[in-house]
C-alpha positions in Angstrom: 0.1 0.0 0.0 1.2 3.4 -0.8 1.9 5.6 2.1 1.6 9.4 2.3 5.4 9.8 2.9 6.3 7.7 -0.1 3.6 9.4 -2.4 4.8 12.8 -1.2 8.4 11.8 -1.8 7.6 10.8 -5.5 4.7 12.9 -6.5 3.3 16.6 -6.4 -0.5 17.1 -6.8 -2.0 20.3 -8.0 -5.5 20.4 -6.6 -6.7 23.2 -8.9 -5.9 21.3 -12.0 -6.1 17.7 -10.6 -2.8 16.6 -12.1 0.1 14.7 -10.6 3.9 15.5 -11.5 6.9 13.6 -10.8 9.3 15.0 -8.1 11.7 12.2 -8.3 12.9 9.8 -11.1 11.5 6.2 -10.6 12.4 4.8 -14.0 14.2 5.8 -17.2 11.3 7.1 -18.9 10.3 9.3 -16.1 11.7 12.8 -15.8 11.3 15.1 -12.9 8.3 17.6 -13.6 6.6 15.3 -16.1 3.0 14.8 -15.7 2.5 11.4 -13.9 -0.2 8.8 -14.9 -1.3 7.0 -17.9 -4.9 6.3 -19.1 -6.1 2.9 -18.6 -8.4 2.0 -21.7 -10.4 -0.5 -19.8 -11.5 1.5 -16.9 -11.1 5.1 -18.2 -9.2 6.2 -15.0 -5.5 7.3 -14.9 -3.1 5.3 -13.1 0.5 5.8 -11.7 2.9 2.9 -11.6 5.3 2.7 -8.7 7.5 -0.4 -8.3 5.3 -2.1 -10.9 2.3 -1.8 -8.7 -0.6 0.5 -10.3 -2.4 3.2 -8.2 -5.4 5.3 -9.2 -4.5 8.8 -9.6 -7.8 10.0 -7.9 -6.9 7.9 -4.8 -3.4 9.4 -4.8 -4.8 13.0 -5.1 -6.9 12.4 -1.9 -3.9 10.9 -0.1 -1.7 13.9 -1.0 -4.5 16.5 -0.3 -5.7 14.9 3.1 -2.9 12.7 4.3 -4.9 9.6 4.2 -7.1 7.4 1.8 -8.9 4.7 3.6 -8.8 1.7 1.2 -12.4 0.7 2.5 -13.9 3.9 1.2 -14.3 4.9 -2.3 -13.5 8.2 -4.2 -16.4 9.6 -6.2 -16.0 11.8 -9.2 -18.9 14.2 -8.7 -19.1 15.3 -12.2 -18.7 11.7 -13.6 -15.6 12.5 -15.5 -12.9 10.0 -14.6 -10.2 12.3 -15.9 -11.2 15.2 -13.8 -9.2 14.7 -10.7 -9.4 18.2 -9.2 -9.9 18.2 -5.4 -13.2 20.0 -5.7 -14.5 17.2 -8.0 -13.5 14.4 -5.6 -15.3 13.3 -2.4 -14.6 10.3 -0.1 -17.9 8.3 0.3 -19.0 4.8 1.0 -20.2 2.3 -1.8 -23.8 3.2 -1.4 -23.3 6.8 -1.7 -21.0 6.4 -4.7 -23.8 4.5 -6.4 -26.2 7.4 -5.6 -24.1 9.5 -8.0 -23.9 7.1 -11.0 -24.1 8.3 -14.6 -26.6 7.1 -17.1 -25.7 3.4 -18.3 -24.9 3.1 -21.9 -27.5 0.4 -22.5 -30.3 2.6 -21.1 -32.9 2.9 -23.8 -35.0 5.7 -22.4 -32.3 8.2 -21.5 -33.7 8.4 -18.0 -32.0 6.5 -15.2 -34.4 4.2 -13.4 -36.9 4.3 -16.2 -37.4 1.4 -18.6 -40.0 0.3 -21.3 -42.6 -2.5 -20.3 -45.2 -4.1 -22.1 -48.5 -4.6 -20.1 -50.4 -7.8 -20.2 -52.5 -6.2 -22.9 -49.5 -5.6 -24.9 -49.5 -1.8 -24.4 -46.2 -0.1 -24.2 -45.6 1.7 -20.8 -42.8 3.3 -18.8 -41.8 1.6 -15.5 -40.0 3.7 -12.9 -37.9 1.9 -10.3 -35.1 2.9 -7.8 -32.5 0.8 -5.9 -32.2 1.7 -2.2 -30.0 -0.2 0.3 -29.7 -3.1 -2.3 -33.5 -3.4 -2.6 -35.5 -2.5 -5.8 -38.5 -0.3 -5.1 -41.1 -0.2 -8.0 -42.4 3.5 -8.3 -45.1 2.6 -10.8 -46.0 2.2 -14.4 -46.8 5.5 -16.4 -48.3 6.3 -19.7 -45.6 8.8 -20.6 -41.7 8.9 -20.1 -42.2 12.6 -18.4 -44.5 11.0 -15.7 -42.0 8.1 -15.1 -39.0 10.6 -15.0 -40.9 12.9 -12.6 -41.7 9.9 -10.3 -37.8 8.9 -10.4 -36.7 12.4 -9.6 -39.0 12.6 -6.6 -37.7 9.4 -5.4 -34.2 10.6 -5.9 -34.8 13.5 -3.5 -36.7 11.3 -1.0 -33.9 8.9 -0.8 -30.9 11.3 -0.8 -29.4 10.7 -4.1 -26.9 13.1 -5.4 -28.3 15.9 -7.9 -25.9 14.6 -10.6 -27.4 11.0 -10.4 -28.1 9.7 -13.9 -26.7 12.7 -15.6 
């Protein structure tokens, strides 16, 4: 595990830009002052490799800014941009609160988080609104229009304390 002392010895963090820079050479390719971190194509997060072990840049940013980064907690990108590691865009949360600030999933067909298309028993196309709270799915109802379903979902987001960026 990367300690604050080791991270501070090797890296410099700019909270306003969210970028890490090398303070010390760790490999032939690394030069002092270079921007640290490479983009991981699979996840979209930036990573820094120290002694052949990968560390997420946003976790190092929190570590350098606060002096600690609890591995049992998660770091949430408030604006959903995995490349934006500015300190004002990062917050330390538990898993449940991180999931309450999810972006819209690519496979969503309605364009509204928690709203899906359903056929009734009569074969009519309707909109179903649902929300997941504490690992339990809550059915918010079946609606004739997407606007009604989206409104029900938005009310539930507020009621259950979801982040305002949830689903954007």
